[in-house]
Every structure is written in C-alpha cells, then in structure tokens.
C-alpha atoms as one frame of an Amber mdcrd trajectory, in Angstrom:
protein
  77.536  93.699 -10.767  79.026  97.070  -9.993  77.748  97.487  -6.557  78.708
  93.756  -6.004  82.393  94.074  -6.549  82.747  97.585  -4.630  81.225  95.545
  -1.739  83.913  93.185  -2.630  86.902  95.688  -2.521  85.356  96.858   0.613
  85.239  93.825   2.496  89.144  93.062   1.102  89.834  96.629   2.592  88.276
  95.931   5.899  90.212  92.280   6.081  93.637  93.890   5.155  93.127  96.200
   7.936  91.672  93.701  10.738  95.242  91.775   9.805  96.926  94.649  10.484
  95.125  95.413  13.749  93.638  92.086  14.674  92.380  90.631  17.996  90.802
  87.300  17.597  88.427  86.430  20.630  86.756  83.353  21.236  83.909  82.196
  22.516  82.892  78.330  23.074  78.960  77.368  23.140  79.213  74.148  21.909
  75.907  72.860  23.488  72.725  70.999  22.460  70.857  73.717  22.574  66.712
  73.206  21.387  66.885  76.156  18.993  68.066  79.296  20.543  71.271  79.997
  22.157  73.164  82.871  24.259  76.672  82.112  24.044  78.814  83.064  27.021
  79.787  86.665  26.726  83.174  87.659  25.747  84.770  90.679  27.806  86.129
  93.089  25.538  87.490  96.328  27.513  84.934  95.545  30.119  82.085  94.805
  27.746  80.693  91.584  27.910  79.254  90.493  24.265  77.237  87.900  23.810
  76.261  86.225  20.535  72.542  85.378  20.132  71.417  82.453  17.777  67.595
  81.525  17.039  65.679  79.557  14.899  62.200  80.606  14.212  60.188  78.384
  14.780  62.046  76.469  17.052  60.246  73.391  15.493  59.018  72.452  12.110
  57.043  69.943  10.358  58.555  68.555   7.119  56.898  69.195   3.884  54.801
  72.457   4.291  55.855  75.702   3.034  56.484  78.332   5.287  59.176  81.160
   6.154  62.022  80.006   8.944  64.453  81.975  10.101  67.797  81.919  12.054
  68.647  85.009  13.779  72.197  86.745  14.630  72.009  89.404  17.485  75.500
  90.386  19.208  74.291  91.837  22.536  75.640  94.292  25.403  74.612  92.061
  27.561  75.123  94.670  30.652  73.275  97.487  28.585  71.249  95.560  26.605
  72.098  97.084  23.218  72.525  95.577  20.000  75.633  95.808  18.354  76.925
  96.530  14.754  79.493  94.510  13.202  80.807  95.554  10.200  80.046  91.989
   9.122  79.513  88.386   9.930  80.897  85.325   8.562  78.952  82.227   9.008
  79.896  78.969   8.269  76.917  76.403   8.937  77.304  72.703   8.972  74.487
  70.016   9.388  74.409  66.900  10.297  72.612  64.290   7.163  71.517  60.913
   7.715  72.219  59.224   4.559  72.715  55.121   4.658  72.715  54.372   8.242
  75.269  57.134   8.667  75.394  60.410  10.227  77.765  62.875   8.542  78.569
  66.699   8.818  78.216  68.560   5.381  78.526  72.250   4.882  75.120  73.428
   4.597  75.993  77.566   4.041  78.976  79.353   4.006  79.577  83.749   3.403
  79.218  86.548   4.993  76.770  88.853   5.720  76.052  92.774   6.327  73.421
  94.074   8.628  73.308  97.959   8.687  70.942  97.579  11.636  72.871  95.047
  13.520  70.359  91.993  13.564  71.012  89.839  10.742  68.269  87.451   9.997
  68.672  84.327   7.263  65.511  84.117   6.159  65.022  80.580   4.201  61.677
  80.643   2.036  60.900  76.827   0.853  58.304  78.094  -1.612  60.067  77.625
  -5.071  61.957  80.816  -7.003  62.772  80.626 -10.451  65.603  83.829  -9.990
  68.412  83.489  -8.497  68.734  86.785  -6.924  66.123  89.030  -6.872  65.477
  91.970  -3.972  67.601  90.338  -1.565  67.076  86.741  -2.582  69.804  84.436
  -3.211  70.236  80.918  -4.176  73.277  79.419  -2.731  74.319  76.759  -5.494
  78.072  75.878  -4.453  78.042  75.388  -0.613  82.045  76.072  -0.816  82.436
  79.502  -1.741  81.752  82.148  -0.031  79.178  84.811  -0.589  78.997  88.044
   0.252  75.634  89.057   1.176  73.894  92.475   2.125  70.533  92.896   4.037
  67.555  95.100   3.666  66.858  97.828   5.651  65.638  95.485   8.814  68.519
  92.965   8.156  66.889  90.285   6.268  68.277  88.098   3.716  66.158  85.732
   2.009  67.657  82.246   0.869  65.740  80.144  -1.670  68.216  77.621  -1.483
  69.578  75.541  -0.054  66.063  74.898   2.452  66.275  74.874   5.833  64.983
  71.367   7.715  64.541  69.776  10.744  67.848  68.827  12.003  71.098  69.350
  13.754  73.679  72.633  13.142  76.594  73.386  13.942  77.510  77.267  13.563
  80.440  78.542  13.112  80.645  82.682  12.995  83.638  85.310  13.450  82.284
  88.864  14.109  84.572  91.620  12.782  84.227  94.626  15.073  85.435  98.288
  14.662  84.841 102.230  15.431  83.111 101.472  18.190  83.826 104.050  20.857
  83.311 101.409  23.956  86.196  99.664  22.355  89.903 100.759  22.028  90.742
  98.046  18.789  89.479  96.278  16.457  88.756  92.487  16.901  87.285  89.420
  15.267  84.948  87.439  17.848  84.693  83.917  17.144  81.873  82.166  18.416
  81.009  78.105  18.502  77.812  76.915  18.716  75.529  73.208  18.368  71.762
  74.493  17.388  68.744  72.146  17.008  65.787  72.561  14.591  63.114  70.707
  15.855  60.859  68.006  14.343  56.953  67.497  14.972  55.316  64.869  13.106
  51.615  64.071  12.974  51.054  59.715  12.861  47.319  59.733  11.300  46.315
  55.777  11.918  44.150  54.184   9.345  43.368  58.078   8.063  41.216  58.090
  11.404  42.015  61.280  12.455  41.071  60.302  16.467  43.750  58.620  16.325
  46.286  60.900  15.511  49.841  60.970  17.312  51.642  63.629  17.340  55.660
  63.102  18.129  58.046  66.256  18.909  62.129  66.158  18.536  64.080  68.918
  20.218  66.963  67.376  19.126  67.031  66.238  14.903  64.208  64.781  12.190
  62.110  62.375  13.172  62.893  59.219  11.220  61.524  55.318  10.742  58.737
  55.926  12.685  55.819  53.338  13.008  52.718  52.141  14.552  52.156  48.848
  14.873  48.333  47.521  15.486  48.169  44.628  17.025  50.438  45.538  19.948
  49.646  49.144  19.850  53.550  49.837  19.373  54.577  53.426  18.632  58.816
  53.533  17.280  60.734  55.770  16.254  64.366  56.986  15.652  66.344  60.425
  15.102  69.827  60.132  14.123  72.294  60.358  16.110  76.157  60.220  16.191
  77.530  57.891  19.027  81.085  60.770  20.022  81.945  59.413  23.030  83.967
  62.563  23.566  81.323  64.980  23.077  79.117  63.071  25.417  81.742  63.119
  28.371  82.311  66.793  27.778  78.552  66.866  28.758  77.313  69.258  26.248
  74.088  66.395  24.721  70.829  66.701  25.999  67.676  64.856  24.441  63.957
  65.661  24.647  61.401  63.882  22.580  57.983  63.750  23.341  54.725  61.773
  22.134  51.063  63.288  22.704  48.210  61.016  22.731  44.910  62.334  22.486
  41.946  61.348  24.320  40.011  60.038  21.562  42.800  57.505  20.814  41.241
  55.207  23.191  43.933  52.188  22.901  46.259  53.870  24.168  44.552  56.984
  26.351  43.168  54.463  28.738  46.208  52.102  29.604  47.164  52.352  33.238
  51.021  51.571  32.297  53.330  51.895  29.871  56.530  49.923  28.481  59.257
  52.071  26.719  62.325  51.001  25.439  65.357  53.349  24.016  67.752  51.355
  21.905  65.567  48.115  22.368  66.339  48.520  26.119  63.991  49.069  28.767
  64.047  52.577  29.982  64.634  52.138  33.701  67.898  49.715  32.719  69.233
  53.587  31.594  67.440  55.961  34.195  64.550  55.750  36.086  64.395  59.917
  35.103  64.765  59.041  31.310  61.169  58.619  30.566  57.994  60.302  32.267
  54.058  60.480  31.770  51.916  63.402  32.475  48.663  62.630  32.727  47.489
  65.643  34.481  48.936  69.505  32.385  46.304  68.514  30.027  43.433  66.512
  30.656  43.078  65.739  26.996  46.599  64.474  25.968  48.895  62.354  27.766
  52.284  63.506  27.186  54.896  61.195  27.431  58.513  62.787  27.627  61.846
  60.415  26.947  64.695  62.709  28.000  68.120  61.601  27.860  71.010  63.150
  29.519  74.723  62.658  29.258  74.731  59.725  31.825  72.556  58.443  29.808
  74.258  58.814  26.239  77.142  57.657  27.742  75.562  54.333  28.901  73.813
  53.684  25.403  77.245  54.473  23.341  79.500  52.109  25.455  76.026  49.274
  25.620  76.327  49.999  22.015  80.258  49.995  21.667  80.046  46.504  23.763
  77.475  44.452  22.511  77.432  45.175  18.821  79.233  42.806  16.329  79.029
  45.146  13.557  78.321  48.574  12.317  74.692  49.399  12.950  72.758  52.102
  12.056  73.593  55.855  13.985  70.284  56.265  15.540  68.358  56.432  18.930
  65.865  53.848  18.701  62.269  55.083  21.125  59.297  52.899  21.279  56.195
  53.163  23.871  53.096  50.661  23.945  50.706  49.654  26.531  52.220  47.413
  29.267  49.478  44.869  29.545  50.328  43.862  25.559  53.872  43.296  25.618
  56.320  40.558  25.942  59.316  40.138  27.741  62.055  42.147  26.462  65.073
  39.757  25.684  67.650  42.782  25.414  67.645  43.978  28.592  71.349  45.515
  29.636  72.909  48.250  31.705
C-alpha cells in the first residue's frame, strides 16, 4: 500500500510539472487496422516518434484459455530505437453487440509505467482468485483510473476484463521528459482503432471432414449457420453504420471462408453465389468477393473484401429501404450456385 501511495504521489508531481511546461502533440491514426498499427509519426525537434500498437495474437478463437497481449512501443523511426516514456495514460473502448445494437463502452482505463519503454498488457483468460499478485490486476471499476507498474520486462498481467475478439478504440497519451534529443516536456496524444480478429470452426453433423473455418479480421462472428438443404453458409459481424466515418475512408472489411477438400459438397462446386446484406456481391462491387482455388490445393479460400466505397453503398441502401431500425450487422452468405433460388432483393 505504501509503495502504491508513493507511486501515486510521484505521478501527481509529474503531472503538475507537465501542466506548467506542457506541449501537446496529436497523432490521429483512426483507421480500421487488423491487429497492428504504426501510427503516423509526430515530429518533435526533428525526431519522428511513432506509436506502435499490436495485438498478440492478431486473431483468436473464443472460449479457449490463452494469453492475449496488447503491446505498446514509442519508436524513433529514423534510428529504430524505443523511447522510455514517463508513463502511458491509456483509455480503451470496446464495441459491444447487444440487442442488435453496437455500443462503445470503456474497456480499460489507466496509467502504466514500463521502465524499459515497451509496455505489454497481458490478459490471462484463466480464472484467478487474487485481485493483485506480482503485477496481476483485476480492473473492477472501468471508469476509475488505475496506476499500474510493469515488471522488469514491462509486463502487466490483467485478470479482468477479459480480452476477446472485437473492435477497440485506443486513446493513448504518452508523457515524455528529460530526453536528450527533446528540448521540452511533452504529452503525445494518439488515437487508433484496432481489431482483434476472430476464428470460428463450424463442424457439421459432428463430422470433422465437414469443418468450415470462418475468419473475421474485423470483429467477432455472430449468428452463424449452415443450411444442409441449400448448402448455404451464413454469418454476421457487428457493424455500426456510421456514414461520417465511412466517408473518411478509414474502414476496410475482410472476411474469409476456408473450405477443405474433405467437404465435397462445397469444395467441388464450380461456382458460388455470394451475398452481402442479402444483395448479390457483384451488385455492390465485382471485387468484393474472390475465390482462391490455387494457393492451397487442399482448401478453397473465399474472400469477402469491402472497401469504403462498398460500405458507403451498403449504408445508403440500408437507410433508403429499411422502414424500421434493423440489427447493426454485416451479413454474409455463400452457397453453390446450382442450388440457389433467384434473389428477390437485388439492389444497388
């Protein structure tokens, strides 16, 4: 307790000093990045500093016990060296999907100290009874600032909240002082969107030969299904139809379906019918779906790729034709073309 009080007092003094000699510098990297982000560098006294943020691993399977980390490094990109901040002040928001709506809630909020510069927030999905033990923390009040100090490797283990697939928004303030190459105390301010991808194995009739793998680079996969009669795969991801952010051109959606050669009904199909939000994909963009039969002879990989133009069309169509508020999801489907019926909803 005494040590925590001393740390808190030191942080308060540091903050007071910064308020007297503060220089705020902003870096906006608000893009939809897949598990890793190098934010545009900020030039301080001709020193270009970039924040590197990364999920490890970049994609996860839900409901498995594993260590998942979020790594922060402040890097001089010219000299490729890592700066050691006085502290990182980090607020993380996570997009949640409940009752068909996407909301953004505080996931983690705290100040973090790493004596070697690299900060590693390690989320352990195993259950632990102790609230704090050897740099282990449970964040039980997300709106309350926590001061956390990493071990000799900059690692802070967080038992709660649990880190799961989804979309995260990071607001990172980094305090710097007494660096020989900088002439002033500064607070660097970075903003970023970062996705922790999701991997879903869908086993049909408990037969491992009929195992489909769906990969989302953006958000957690929800409402997934396989219709045996039509051989149709369908799944969704949460998606907030924010026209302003889409128009800024920062959003990029990438989904994949892996079909093994053991799944004969799908693997042997010559053509597929694919839809996005129940609209034939070529009505949105001819490039929105591609079928890769050659990279791996044992699998067919189907890619759904939506750029900002495609998402703009889908959002506009949704606004024009929905008479009542619908669930905030992007809907995807795939099936052999020779088993399908004519689509009645072909717009755009």
